[in-house]
DRENDO-1510 file (C-alpha; in Angstrom, 1 decimal, always signed):
<recs>
REC; n; res; u; v; w
REC; 1; MET; +99.5; +73.9; +87.4 .
REC; 2; LYS; +97.7; +74.0; +90.9 .
REC; 3; TYR; +95.9; +76.9; +92.7 .
REC; 4; SER; +93.8; +77.3; +95.7 .
REC; 5; ILE; +91.2; +79.8; +96.3 .
REC; 6; GLN; +89.7; +81.3; +99.5 .
REC; 7; LYS; +87.2; +84.1; +99.1 .
REC; 8; ASP; +89.1; +86.7; +97.1 .
REC; 9; ARG; +92.6; +85.5; +97.6 .
REC; 10; ILE; +94.4; +82.9; +95.2 .
REC; 11; ALA; +97.5; +81.0; +95.8 .
REC; 12; LYS; +99.1; +79.7; +92.5 .
REC; 13; LEU; +101.8; +77.0; +92.3 .
REC; 14; ILE; +104.5; +77.2; +89.8 .
REC; 15; SER; +107.0; +74.5; +89.7 .
REC; 16; ARG; +110.2; +75.0; +88.2 .
REC; 17; ASN; +112.5; +72.7; +86.3 .
REC; 18; ASP; +115.2; +72.6; +89.2 .
REC; 19; GLU; +112.3; +71.5; +91.7 .
REC; 20; ASN; +112.1; +74.8; +93.2 .
REC; 21; ASN; +108.7; +76.1; +93.9 .
REC; 22; GLU; +107.1; +79.5; +93.6 .
REC; 23; ILE; +103.7; +80.4; +95.1 .
REC; 24; GLN; +102.3; +83.6; +93.5 .
REC; 25; PHE; +99.4; +85.4; +95.6 .
REC; 26; PHE; +96.6; +87.2; +93.8 .
REC; 27; THR; +93.6; +89.1; +94.8 .
REC; 28; ILE; +90.4; +89.2; +92.6 .
REC; 29; ASP; +87.9; +92.1; +92.8 .
REC; 30; ILE; +84.1; +92.1; +92.1 .
REC; 31; ASN; +84.9; +93.0; +88.7 .
REC; 32; GLY; +87.1; +90.0; +88.1 .
REC; 33; GLU; +90.4; +91.8; +87.7 .
REC; 34; LEU; +93.2; +89.8; +89.1 .
REC; 35; ASN; +96.0; +91.5; +90.9 .
REC; 36; LEU; +99.4; +89.9; +91.8 .
REC; 37; THR; +100.1; +90.8; +95.4 .
REC; 38; GLY; +103.4; +88.9; +95.9 .
REC; 39; THR; +105.4; +85.7; +95.6 .
REC; 40; VAL; +107.1; +83.4; +97.7 .
REC; 41; LEU; +110.0; +81.0; +96.4 .
REC; 42; ILE; +110.5; +77.7; +98.3 .
REC; 43; ASP; +113.7; +75.6; +97.6 .
REC; 44; GLU; +111.9; +72.2; +97.7 .
REC; 45; PRO; +109.0; +70.5; +95.9 .
REC; 46; ILE; +105.6; +71.4; +97.2 .
REC; 47; ILE; +103.2; +68.4; +97.6 .
REC; 48; ASP; +99.9; +70.1; +98.7 .
REC; 49; PHE; +98.8; +73.5; +99.9 .
REC; 50; ILE; +95.7; +75.0; +101.5 .
REC; 51; TRP; +94.4; +78.3; +102.9 .
REC; 52; SER; +93.7; +78.0; +106.7 .
REC; 53; LYS; +90.5; +79.5; +108.5 .
REC; 54; GLN; +89.2; +80.3; +111.7 .
REC; 55; ILE; +85.7; +78.9; +112.7 .
REC; 56; ALA; +84.1; +80.2; +116.0 .
REC; 57; ASN; +81.1; +78.5; +117.7 .
REC; 58; LEU; +78.5; +81.5; +117.9 .
REC; 59; SER; +76.8; +79.8; +120.7 .
REC; 60; ASN; +79.8; +79.9; +123.2 .
REC; 61; GLY; +82.4; +81.7; +121.3 .
REC; 62; HIS; +84.7; +78.8; +121.2 .
REC; 63; SER; +85.4; +76.1; +119.0 .
REC; 64; ASN; +87.0; +72.6; +119.3 .
REC; 65; GLY; +90.5; +72.4; +117.7 .
REC; 66; HIS; +90.4; +68.9; +117.1 .
REC; 67; LYS; +86.9; +69.0; +115.5 .
REC; 68; ALA; +86.0; +71.0; +112.6 .
REC; 69; LEU; +82.7; +72.8; +113.0 .
REC; 70; LYS; +79.8; +72.9; +110.8 .
REC; 71; LYS; +80.7; +75.7; +108.3 .
REC; 72; ARG; +80.1; +77.8; +105.6 .
REC; 73; SER; +82.1; +76.8; +102.6 .
REC; 74; LEU; +84.4; +79.2; +100.4 .
REC; 75; ASN; +81.4; +79.7; +98.0 .
REC; 76; GLY; +78.6; +80.0; +100.4 .
REC; 77; GLU; +77.0; +76.8; +101.6 .
REC; 78; GLU; +74.6; +77.1; +104.4 .
REC; 79; LYS; +75.9; +77.4; +107.8 .
REC; 80; SER; +74.4; +76.6; +111.2 .
REC; 81; ASN; +75.9; +77.9; +114.7 .
REC; 82; THR; +79.2; +78.6; +113.4 .
REC; 83; HIS; +81.1; +81.8; +112.0 .
REC; 84; GLU; +83.9; +81.4; +109.6 .
REC; 85; ASP; +86.8; +84.0; +109.4 .
REC; 86; PHE; +89.4; +83.9; +106.6 .
REC; 87; ASP; +92.8; +84.1; +108.5 .
REC; 88; GLY; +95.0; +84.6; +105.5 .
REC; 89; LYS; +97.6; +82.2; +106.0 .
REC; 90; LEU; +98.7; +79.5; +103.5 .
REC; 91; ILE; +99.7; +76.1; +104.5 .
REC; 92; ALA; +102.1; +74.3; +102.3 .
REC; 93; LEU; +103.2; +70.7; +102.5 .
REC; 94; THR; +106.6; +69.3; +101.5 .
REC; 95; LYS; +108.1; +66.0; +102.2 .
REC; 96; GLU; +110.0; +67.3; +104.9 .
REC; 97; SER; +107.9; +70.4; +106.2 .
REC; 98; ILE; +104.7; +72.0; +106.9 .
REC; 99; LEU; +105.3; +75.6; +106.1 .
REC; 100; ILE; +103.0; +78.5; +107.3 .
REC; 101; ILE; +103.2; +81.4; +104.7 .
REC; 102; SER; +101.8; +85.0; +105.0 .
REC; 103; PRO; +100.8; +86.5; +101.7 .
REC; 104; THR; +101.0; +89.8; +103.3 .
REC; 105; SER; +104.6; +89.7; +104.1 .
REC; 106; ASN; +105.4; +87.2; +101.3 .
REC; 107; SER; +107.4; +85.2; +103.6 .
REC; 108; ILE; +107.4; +81.6; +105.3 .
REC; 109; ILE; +106.6; +82.7; +109.0 .
REC; 110; GLU; +106.9; +79.2; +110.4 .
REC; 111; ASN; +108.4; +75.9; +109.5 .
REC; 112; LYS; +107.2; +72.7; +111.2 .
REC; 113; SER; +108.8; +69.4; +110.6 .
REC; 114; ASN; +106.8; +66.7; +108.7 .
REC; 115; ASP; +107.9; +63.6; +110.8 .
REC; 116; SER; +104.5; +62.3; +110.9 .
REC; 117; ASN; +104.8; +61.7; +107.1 .
REC; 118; ILE; +101.6; +63.7; +106.1 .
REC; 119; SER; +101.2; +63.1; +102.2 .
REC; 120; SER; +98.3; +65.3; +101.6 .
REC; 121; LEU; +96.3; +68.2; +103.3 .
REC; 122; VAL; +92.5; +67.8; +104.3 .
REC; 123; LYS; +92.0; +71.3; +106.0 .
REC; 124; ALA; +93.5; +73.7; +108.2 .
REC; 125; GLU; +91.2; +75.2; +110.8 .
REC; 126; ASN; +91.7; +77.0; +114.3 .
REC; 127; GLY; +95.4; +76.7; +114.4 .
REC; 128; ILE; +95.1; +72.8; +113.6 .
REC; 129; VAL; +96.4; +71.3; +110.4 .
REC; 130; TRP; +94.4; +68.0; +109.1 .
REC; 131; GLY; +96.2; +65.7; +106.9 .
REC; 132; ASN; +96.3; +62.0; +105.9 .
REC; 133; THR; +98.9; +59.3; +105.4 .
REC; 134; ALA; +99.7; +57.9; +102.0 .
REC; 135; LYS; +97.8; +54.8; +102.7 .
REC; 136; ASN; +94.6; +57.0; +103.4 .
REC; 137; ASP; +93.9; +54.9; +106.5 .
REC; 138; THR; +95.2; +57.5; +109.1 .
REC; 139; ILE; +94.2; +61.1; +109.8 .
REC; 140; ILE; +96.9; +63.1; +111.6 .
REC; 141; THR; +96.3; +66.6; +113.3 .
REC; 142; LEU; +99.0; +68.9; +113.9 .
REC; 143; ASN; +98.6; +71.8; +116.5 .
REC; 144; LEU; +100.5; +74.8; +115.2 .
REC; 145; THR; +100.8; +76.3; +118.6 .
REC; 146; ASN; +102.4; +73.5; +120.6 .
REC; 147; SER; +103.2; +71.1; +117.8 .
REC; 148; GLU; +101.2; +68.3; +119.3 .
REC; 149; ILE; +100.4; +65.6; +116.9 .
REC; 150; ASN; +97.6; +63.1; +117.1 .
REC; 151; ARG; +96.8; +59.9; +114.8 .
REC; 152; ILE; +93.3; +59.1; +114.2 .
REC; 153; LYS; +92.7; +55.6; +112.6 .
REC; 154; VAL; +90.0; +55.5; +110.0 .
REC; 155; PRO; +88.7; +53.0; +107.2 .
REC; 156; LYS; +90.8; +53.5; +104.0 .
REC; 157; PHE; +89.0; +56.3; +102.2 .
REC; 158; GLN; +88.5; +57.8; +98.8 .
REC; 159; SER; +86.9; +60.9; +100.4 .
REC; 160; ILE; +86.4; +62.4; +103.9 .
REC; 161; LEU; +84.4; +65.0; +105.5 .
REC; 162; ILE; +85.0; +66.0; +109.2 .
REC; 163; ASN; +82.1; +68.1; +110.8 .
REC; 164; GLU; +81.4; +68.8; +114.7 .
REC; 165; GLU; +78.9; +66.3; +115.1 .
REC; 166; LYS; +79.8; +63.8; +112.4 .
REC; 167; VAL; +82.5; +62.3; +110.2 .
REC; 168; TYR; +81.6; +61.1; +106.8 .
REC; 169; ILE; +84.2; +58.5; +105.2 .
REC; 170; GLY; +83.8; +57.5; +101.4 .
REC; 171; THR; +85.3; +54.2; +100.6 .
REC; 172; LYS; +85.3; +52.2; +97.7 .
REC; 173; SER; +82.2; +50.4; +98.4 .
REC; 174; ASN; +80.1; +52.5; +100.9 .
REC; 175; LEU; +79.7; +55.7; +103.0 .
REC; 176; GLN; +80.4; +55.3; +106.7 .
REC; 177; ILE; +79.0; +57.9; +109.2 .
REC; 178; GLY; +80.2; +58.2; +112.7 .
REC; 179; GLN; +82.3; +60.0; +115.1 .
REC; 180; ILE; +86.1; +60.4; +116.2 .
REC; 181; GLU; +86.3; +59.1; +120.0 .
REC; 182; SER; +89.6; +58.7; +121.7 .
REC; 183; ASN; +91.6; +59.0; +118.4 .
REC; 184; LYS; +89.6; +56.2; +116.7 .
REC; 185; PHE; +86.7; +56.4; +114.4 .
REC; 186; VAL; +83.4; +54.8; +115.7 .
REC; 187; GLU; +81.1; +53.9; +112.8 .
REC; 188; GLN; +77.4; +54.5; +113.5 .
REC; 189; ASN; +75.8; +54.2; +110.1 .
REC; 190; GLU; +76.6; +52.7; +106.7 .
REC; 191; ILE; +75.4; +53.3; +103.2 .
REC; 192; ALA; +76.3; +51.0; +100.5 .
REC; 193; TYR; +77.8; +52.6; +97.2 .
REC; 194; LYS; +79.0; +49.8; +95.0 .
REC; 195; LYS; +80.9; +52.2; +92.7 .
REC; 196; GLY; +82.5; +54.0; +95.9 .
REC; 197; VAL; +82.2; +57.7; +96.9 .
REC; 198; GLN; +84.4; +60.0; +95.3 .
REC; 199; GLU; +83.6; +63.4; +97.0 .
REC; 200; ILE; +81.6; +64.6; +100.1 .
REC; 201; GLN; +80.2; +68.0; +100.6 .
REC; 202; PRO; +78.4; +69.6; +103.5 .
REC; 203; LEU; +74.9; +71.4; +103.3 .
REC; 204; LYS; +72.8; +72.7; +106.1 .
REC; 205; ASP; +70.9; +69.6; +106.8 .
REC; 206; GLN; +72.3; +67.3; +104.3 .
REC; 207; ILE; +75.5; +65.8; +102.7 .
REC; 208; LEU; +76.1; +66.0; +98.9 .
REC; 209; ILE; +77.7; +62.6; +97.7 .
REC; 210; GLU; +79.3; +62.0; +94.2 .
REC; 211; SER; +79.4; +58.3; +93.4 .
REC; 212; ASN; +79.8; +56.7; +89.9 .
REC; 213; ASN; +78.7; +59.9; +88.0 .
REC; 214; GLN; +75.6; +60.5; +89.9 .
REC; 215; ILE; +74.8; +63.1; +92.6 .
REC; 216; ASN; +73.1; +62.0; +95.7 .
REC; 217; LEU; +71.9; +64.2; +98.7 .
REC; 218; ILE; +71.9; +62.3; +102.2 .
REC; 219; SER; +69.6; +63.8; +105.0 .
REC; 220; ASN; +70.2; +63.6; +108.7 .
REC; 221; ASN; +68.0; +60.4; +108.9 .
REC; 222; SER; +70.3; +58.9; +105.9 .
REC; 223; THR; +67.6; +59.2; +103.3 .
REC; 224; ASN; +69.3; +58.8; +100.0 .
REC; 225; ASN; +68.1; +61.1; +97.0 .
REC; 226; THR; +69.6; +60.9; +93.7 .
REC; 227; ILE; +69.3; +64.3; +92.0 .
REC; 228; TYR; +71.8; +63.9; +88.8 .
REC; 229; LYS; +73.1; +61.2; +86.8 .
REC; 230; GLY; +75.7; +61.5; +83.9 .
REC; 231; ASP; +79.0; +60.5; +82.6 .
REC; 232; ASP; +80.2; +64.0; +82.2 .
REC; 233; ILE; +80.9; +65.4; +85.6 .
REC; 234; ILE; +84.1; +67.3; +86.1 .
REC; 235; LYS; +83.5; +69.0; +89.2 .
REC; 236; VAL; +80.4; +69.7; +91.6 .
REC; 237; GLN; +80.2; +72.9; +93.6 .
REC; 238; ILE; +77.4; +74.3; +96.2 .
REC; 239; LEU; +77.0; +78.0; +96.0 .
REC; 240; LYS; +74.6; +80.0; +97.9 .
REC; 241; VAL; +73.4; +82.7; +95.4 .
REC; 242; TYR; +70.7; +85.5; +96.4 .
REC; 243; ASP; +70.2; +83.4; +99.8 .
REC; 244; GLU; +69.3; +80.2; +97.9 .
REC; 245; PRO; +71.7; +77.1; +97.7 .
REC; 246; HIS; +72.3; +75.8; +94.3 .
REC; 247; ILE; +74.2; +72.9; +93.0 .
REC; 248; PHE; +76.5; +73.7; +90.0 .
REC; 249; ILE; +77.5; +70.8; +88.0 .
REC; 250; ILE; +80.4; +71.4; +85.6 .
REC; 251; THR; +80.9; +69.5; +82.5 .
REC; 252; SER; +83.2; +69.5; +79.5 .
REC; 253; ASN; +80.9; +71.9; +77.7 .
REC; 254; SER; +78.3; +73.3; +80.2 .
REC; 255; ILE; +77.3; +74.1; +83.5 .
REC; 256; LYS; +74.2; +72.6; +84.9 .
REC; 257; ILE; +72.4; +74.5; +87.9 .
REC; 258; ILE; +70.2; +72.3; +89.9 .
REC; 259; SER; +68.1; +73.0; +92.9 .
REC; 260; LEU; +68.2; +70.9; +96.0 .
REC; 261; ASP; +65.4; +69.0; +95.1 .
REC; 262; GLY; +66.8; +67.8; +91.9 .
REC; 263; LYS; +65.2; +70.2; +89.6 .
REC; 264; LEU; +67.3; +71.5; +86.6 .
REC; 265; LEU; +67.0; +75.2; +86.8 .
REC; 266; ASN; +69.4; +76.0; +83.8 .
REC; 267; GLU; +71.9; +74.7; +81.7 .
REC; 268; ILE; +74.7; +77.0; +80.3 .
REC; 269; PHE; +76.9; +76.0; +77.4 .
REC; 270; THR; +80.6; +77.2; +77.2 .
REC; 271; THR; +83.0; +77.4; +74.6 .
REC; 272; GLN; +85.8; +76.6; +77.0 .
REC; 273; SER; +86.5; +73.6; +79.4 .
REC; 274; ILE; +86.3; +75.3; +83.0 .
REC; 275; ASP; +88.0; +74.5; +86.3 .
REC; 276; GLU; +85.5; +75.8; +88.8 .
REC; 277; ILE; +83.2; +78.6; +89.7 .
REC; 278; LEU; +84.1; +81.5; +92.0 .
REC; 279; GLN; +81.8; +83.6; +94.0 .
REC; 280; ILE; +82.5; +87.0; +95.1 .
REC; 281; GLU; +79.2; +88.4; +97.0 .
REC; 282; ASP; +76.6; +87.6; +94.6 .
REC; 283; GLU; +78.6; +87.8; +91.4 .
REC; 284; LEU; +79.7; +84.7; +89.7 .
REC; 285; PHE; +83.0; +83.9; +87.6 .
REC; 286; ILE; +83.9; +80.9; +85.5 .
REC; 287; ILE; +87.6; +80.0; +86.2 .
REC; 288; TRP; +89.9; +78.4; +83.6 .
REC; 289; HIS; +93.5; +78.1; +83.0 .
REC; 290; ILE; +95.9; +77.9; +80.1 .
REC; 291; ASP; +99.3; +76.6; +81.1 .
REC; 292; ASN; +100.3; +78.9; +84.1 .
REC; 293; GLU; +98.0; +81.5; +83.6 .
REC; 294; ILE; +94.5; +81.7; +85.5 .
REC; 295; ASN; +91.7; +83.3; +83.6 .
REC; 296; PHE; +88.2; +84.8; +84.7 .
REC; 297; GLN; +85.0; +85.7; +83.3 .
REC; 298; LYS; +81.9; +86.9; +84.7 .
REC; 299; PHE; +78.4; +85.0; +84.2 .
REC; 300; THR; +74.9; +85.0; +85.5 .
REC; 301; LEU; +72.4; +82.3; +86.2 .
REC; 302; ILE; +70.0; +83.0; +83.5 .
REC; 303; GLN; +72.6; +83.0; +80.7 .
REC; 304; LYS; +72.2; +80.5; +78.0 .
REC; 305; ASP; +75.7; +80.3; +76.9 .
REC; 306; ILE; +79.2; +81.7; +77.8 .
REC; 307; VAL; +81.6; +82.7; +74.9 .
REC; 308; VAL; +84.8; +82.7; +76.6 .
REC; 309; ASN; +87.0; +85.8; +76.0 .
REC; 310; GLN; +90.4; +84.0; +75.2 .
REC; 311; PRO; +93.3; +86.2; +76.6 .
REC; 312; GLN; +95.9; +87.6; +74.2 .
REC; 313; THR; +98.7; +84.9; +73.7 .
REC; 314; GLN; +102.2; +85.7; +74.6 .
REC; 315; PRO; +104.8; +85.8; +71.9 .
REC; 316; THR; +106.3; +82.5; +71.0 .
REC; 317; LYS; +109.9; +81.7; +69.8 .
REC; 318; SER; +108.4; +82.2; +66.1 .
REC; 319; HIS; +107.2; +85.5; +66.9 .
REC; 320; PRO; +110.1; +87.5; +68.4 .
REC; 321; VAL; +109.5; +90.1; +71.0 .
REC; 322; ILE; +110.2; +93.7; +69.6 .
REC; 323; ILE; +112.0; +95.9; +72.1 .
REC; 324; ASP; +112.1; +99.6; +71.7 .
REC; 325; TYR; +115.5; +100.8; +72.6 .
REC; 326; GLU; +116.1; +104.5; +73.6 .
REC; 327; GLU; +119.4; +105.9; +73.7 .
REC; 328; SER; +120.5; +107.0; +77.4 .
REC; 329; ILE; +120.7; +110.5; +78.1 .
REC; 330; PRO; +124.1; +111.4; +79.6 .
REC; 331; ILE; +123.5; +112.8; +83.3 .
REC; 332; THR; +125.7; +114.9; +85.1 .
REC; 333; LYS; +127.2; +113.4; +88.2 .
REC; 334; GLN; +126.2; +115.1; +91.7 .
REC; 335; THR; +127.7; +115.0; +94.8 .
REC; 336; GLU; +125.9; +113.6; +98.0 .
REC; 337; GLU; +125.4; +117.2; +99.5 .
REC; 338; GLU; +124.1; +118.4; +96.0 .
REC; 339; ILE; +121.3; +115.7; +95.9 .
REC; 340; GLU; +120.5; +116.0; +99.7 .
REC; 341; SER; +120.1; +119.9; +99.1 .
REC; 342; ASN; +117.8; +119.4; +96.2 .
REC; 343; ILE; +115.6; +116.9; +98.2 .
REC; 344; ASN; +115.5; +119.3; +101.2 .
REC; 345; SER; +114.2; +121.8; +98.5 .
REC; 346; ILE; +111.7; +119.4; +96.9 .
REC; 347; GLU; +108.6; +121.6; +97.7 .
REC; 348; LYS; +110.2; +124.4; +95.6 .
REC; 349; LEU; +112.0; +122.5; +92.8 .
REC; 350; ASP; +110.6; +121.3; +89.4 .
REC; 351; SER; +110.2; +117.7; +89.5 .
REC; 352; THR; +112.4; +117.4; +86.3 .
REC; 353; ILE; +115.3; +118.8; +88.2 .
REC; 354; LEU; +114.7; +116.4; +91.2 .
REC; 355; ILE; +114.7; +113.3; +88.8 .
REC; 356; GLU; +118.0; +114.3; +87.2 .
REC; 357; SER; +119.6; +114.8; +90.8 .
REC; 358; CYS; +118.3; +111.3; +91.9 .
REC; 359; SER; +119.4; +109.7; +88.6 .
REC; 360; SER; +123.0; +111.1; +89.1 .
REC; 361; THR; +124.0; +108.2; +91.2 .
REC; 362; ASP; +123.7; +104.3; +91.5 .
REC; 363; ASP; +125.4; +104.2; +94.9 .
REC; 364; SER; +122.9; +102.0; +96.7 .
REC; 365; ASP; +124.4; +102.7; +100.3 .
REC; 366; LEU; +124.4; +106.6; +99.6 .
REC; 367; ILE; +120.7; +106.3; +98.2 .
REC; 368; LYS; +119.8; +104.3; +101.4 .
REC; 369; THR; +121.2; +106.9; +103.8 .
REC; 370; LEU; +119.4; +109.7; +102.0 .
REC; 371; VAL; +116.1; +107.8; +102.0 .
REC; 372; ILE; +116.5; +107.1; +105.7 .
REC; 373; LYS; +116.8; +110.7; +106.5 .
REC; 374; LEU; +113.6; +111.7; +104.6 .
REC; 375; SER; +110.9; +113.2; +106.8 .
REC; 376; THR; +107.3; +112.0; +105.9 .
REC; 377; PRO; +106.3; +114.9; +103.6 .
REC; 378; GLN; +109.7; +114.7; +101.8 .
REC; 379; MET; +109.0; +110.9; +101.5 .
REC; 380; GLU; +105.5; +111.3; +100.2 .
REC; 381; LYS; +106.5; +113.8; +97.6 .
REC; 382; LEU; +109.6; +111.9; +96.3 .
REC; 383; TYR; +107.8; +108.6; +96.3 .
REC; 384; GLN; +105.0; +110.2; +93.9 .
REC; 385; ILE; +107.6; +111.9; +91.6 .
REC; 386; ILE; +109.8; +108.8; +91.2 .
REC; 387; SER; +106.9; +106.2; +90.8 .
REC; 388; GLU; +105.2; +108.2; +88.2 .
REC; 389; GLU; +108.6; +108.4; +86.3 .
REC; 390; ILE; +109.1; +104.9; +86.6 .
REC; 391; SER; +105.4; +104.0; +85.6 .
REC; 392; LYS; +106.1; +105.8; +82.3 .
REC; 393; ASP; +109.0; +103.2; +81.5 .
REC; 394; SER; +110.4; +101.0; +84.2 .
REC; 395; THR; +113.5; +100.3; +81.8 .
REC; 396; LYS; +114.6; +103.8; +81.2 .
REC; 397; ASN; +116.2; +104.8; +84.3 .
REC; 398; PHE; +117.9; +102.2; +86.5 .
REC; 399; ASN; +119.2; +104.5; +89.0 .
REC; 400; LEU; +115.5; +105.7; +90.0 .
REC; 401; THR; +114.6; +101.9; +90.7 .
REC; 402; ILE; +117.3; +101.9; +93.3 .
REC; 403; TRP; +115.5; +104.9; +94.9 .
REC; 404; LEU; +112.3; +103.3; +94.8 .
REC; 405; LYS; +113.6; +99.9; +96.3 .
REC; 406; TRP; +114.9; +101.9; +99.3 .
REC; 407; ILE; +111.8; +104.1; +99.7 .
REC; 408; LEU; +109.5; +100.7; +99.8 .
REC; 409; LEU; +111.8; +98.9; +102.1 .
REC; 410; VAL; +112.0; +101.9; +104.6 .
REC; 411; HIS; +108.7; +103.3; +104.3 .
REC; 412; GLY; +106.9; +100.7; +102.6 .
REC; 413; ASN; +104.7; +100.2; +105.7 .
REC; 414; PHE; +103.3; +103.9; +105.7 .
REC; 415; ILE; +102.7; +103.7; +102.0 .
REC; 416; ALA; +100.7; +100.6; +102.0 .
REC; 417; LYS; +98.3; +102.3; +104.7 .
REC; 418; ASN; +98.2; +105.7; +103.0 .
REC; 419; THR; +95.3; +105.7; +100.5 .
REC; 420; ASN; +96.6; +109.0; +99.1 .
REC; 421; LEU; +99.7; +107.2; +97.5 .
REC; 422; GLU; +99.2; +105.4; +94.2 .
REC; 423; ILE; +100.7; +102.1; +93.9 .
REC; 424; LYS; +98.2; +100.3; +91.4 .
REC; 425; SER; +99.7; +101.6; +88.2 .
REC; 426; LEU; +103.4; +101.4; +89.4 .
REC; 427; HIS; +102.6; +97.7; +90.2 .
REC; 428; SER; +101.0; +97.2; +86.6 .
REC; 429; ASN; +103.7; +98.6; +84.9 .
REC; 430; LEU; +106.5; +96.7; +86.7 .
REC; 431; SER; +104.5; +93.4; +86.2 .
REC; 432; ASN; +104.4; +94.2; +82.5 .
REC; 433; GLY; +108.2; +94.9; +82.5 .
REC; 434; LEU; +108.7; +91.5; +83.9 .
REC; 435; LYS; +107.3; +89.9; +80.7 .
REC; 436; ILE; +110.3; +91.0; +78.5 .
REC; 437; LEU; +113.1; +90.0; +81.1 .
REC; 438; PRO; +113.9; +86.7; +79.4 .
REC; 439; SER; +114.3; +88.3; +76.2 .
REC; 440; LEU; +116.4; +90.9; +77.4 .
REC; 441; TYR; +118.8; +88.4; +79.3 .
REC; 442; SER; +118.9; +86.3; +76.1 .
REC; 443; ILE; +120.0; +89.3; +73.9 .
REC; 444; LYS; +122.4; +90.5; +76.5 .
REC; 445; GLY; +124.1; +87.1; +76.7 .
REC; 446; LYS; +124.3; +86.7; +72.9 .
REC; 447; LEU; +125.9; +90.2; +72.6 .
REC; 448; GLN; +128.3; +89.2; +75.3 .
REC; 449; LEU; +129.2; +85.9; +73.4 .
REC; 450; LEU; +129.7; +87.8; +70.0 .
REC; 451; LYS; +131.8; +90.5; +71.9 .
REC; 452; LEU; +134.0; +87.8; +73.3 .
REC; 453; GLN; +134.4; +86.0; +70.0 .
REC; 454; SER; +135.4; +89.2; +68.2 .
REC; 455; GLU; +138.2; +89.8; +71.2 .
REC; 456; ILE; +139.6; +86.4; +70.6 .
REC; 457; ARG; +139.8; +86.5; +66.7 .
REC; 458; GLN; +141.7; +89.8; +67.1 .
REC; 459; LYS; +144.4; +88.7; +69.4 .
REC; 460; PRO; +147.6; +87.5; +67.8 .
REC; 461; GLN; +147.3; +83.8; +67.4 .
REC; 462; GLU; +150.9; +83.3; +68.9 .
REC; 463; GLU; +149.7; +84.5; +72.3 .
REC; 464; SER; +148.0; +81.5; +73.1 .
REC; 465; ASN; +146.7; +78.4; +71.4 .
REC; 466; ASP; +144.2; +77.7; +74.2 .
REC; 467; ILE; +142.2; +80.8; +75.2 .
REC; 468; THR; +139.7; +80.5; +78.0 .
REC; 469; THR; +137.4; +83.1; +79.2 .
REC; 470; THR; +134.8; +83.2; +81.9 .
REC; 471; ILE; +132.0; +85.6; +82.2 .
REC; 472; ASP; +130.7; +86.6; +85.7 .
REC; 473; GLU; +128.7; +89.9; +85.7 .
REC; 474; ASP; +126.9; +90.6; +88.7 .
REC; 475; GLY; +126.3; +86.9; +89.5 .
REC; 476; ILE; +124.6; +86.4; +86.1 .
REC; 477; ILE; +126.2; +84.1; +83.8 .
REC; 478; PHE; +125.4; +84.0; +80.0 .
REC; 479; ALA; +126.0; +81.1; +77.7 .
REC; 480; ASN; +125.0; +81.1; +74.1 .
REC; 481; GLY; +122.4; +83.8; +75.2 .
REC; 482; GLU; +120.7; +81.8; +77.8 .
REC; 483; VAL; +120.9; +82.5; +81.5 .
REC; 484; ASP; +122.6; +79.7; +83.6 .
REC; 485; ASP; +123.1; +79.2; +87.2 .
REC; 486; THR; +126.7; +78.2; +87.1 .
REC; 487; ASN; +130.0; +79.6; +85.6 .
REC; 488; THR; +130.2; +79.2; +82.0 .
REC; 489; THR; +133.5; +78.8; +80.2 .
REC; 490; ILE; +134.1; +79.6; +76.6 .
REC; 491; ALA; +137.0; +77.9; +75.2 .
</recs>
């Protein structure tokens, strides 16, 4: 599983067996609560993806689209005369395309051709996507506004950092420092690293280098200071906590917190191997994943150990899901006029009567027509009644979900901006309902199969020696209790 974090936004990639990909979007609050905000399905494999940013130079209000400015990183490194804004778009790379995805509308808002054969993404700033080729010897920039493409020849690298004033290129044997001029890298200085440079990170007046299990700080005058050595480094991060930059070295069983002068400030032992550290304001969280699930837990700089609270495991095949089945209550059908009359009297009617009236039809076109006619007060009241009813049990009343669908489609923009309308509990309940869908599909498919087998046995054998039955119900095909995308024939 792969994910990308920018401030309090998380994009998580889930690869499907049919090579289709799904990107799920989440937000995380200061308490560490993760909320799913949307999902986008993409019908081709995703190679890489990153969040895009806007970087403005505070001295003149402008930034150079073809040069990345000195910046403050995701988790708070020092910044100079620049300001970084998160513009909320995700850039996803496939073999054929560069996709600009909006987590707000949960859609692909632009599709650029990957004719330049970008194989991985370096960064996306100020409307410019930076990527590299498979050989790691060419940097390609793509202007998302006018689709202009530039190729920059560079030494074959393992790691790279492009700032406004300098370009740092880590190779298998050295660190090369220089600038980009006329779409070429011009070397100005070189520092030998016999074991190569695996990672480069920016600081205010220094550069952090990871080389052969040791951490070095390079000053502006190229002075090399080794601040840590060890063969257990998993990830290195620079976080500015309480206005002081700290270096966090993540190992398989601990987090080492080191000052910029190389002093070990604290070592926190963990019971779980973690991926990285997230900072929201001055709150710190460890992040780890199990399969496709991302997990968070808060910690402080002065802790001595972190006992990870493992999430509850999902039921496996050996532990079947128990589904409570409640018999449907018969509902009297009502005419369009009767339903509309009840909605017009929504302020006077008891909510139970209104729920029964809305539940009396599953005609999607009729429901859409009635929802479009709603005034704003009627829509607010109807949304509150229906969402509260669905939040109690999203599987109990299917007809109400059709009403909810059209209310959200027609009036969703107003609901999203209206702080008086509750959507959190509804979202949580619907998300929990999704977890049992595979089991429901499996059960329904097995019941269909048993029913058909029973019908076949009851038919006189002389009618046909070759009985073929094809199931196609609402575009969902069930074969031996499993969901399939193709027609299934039982012979």
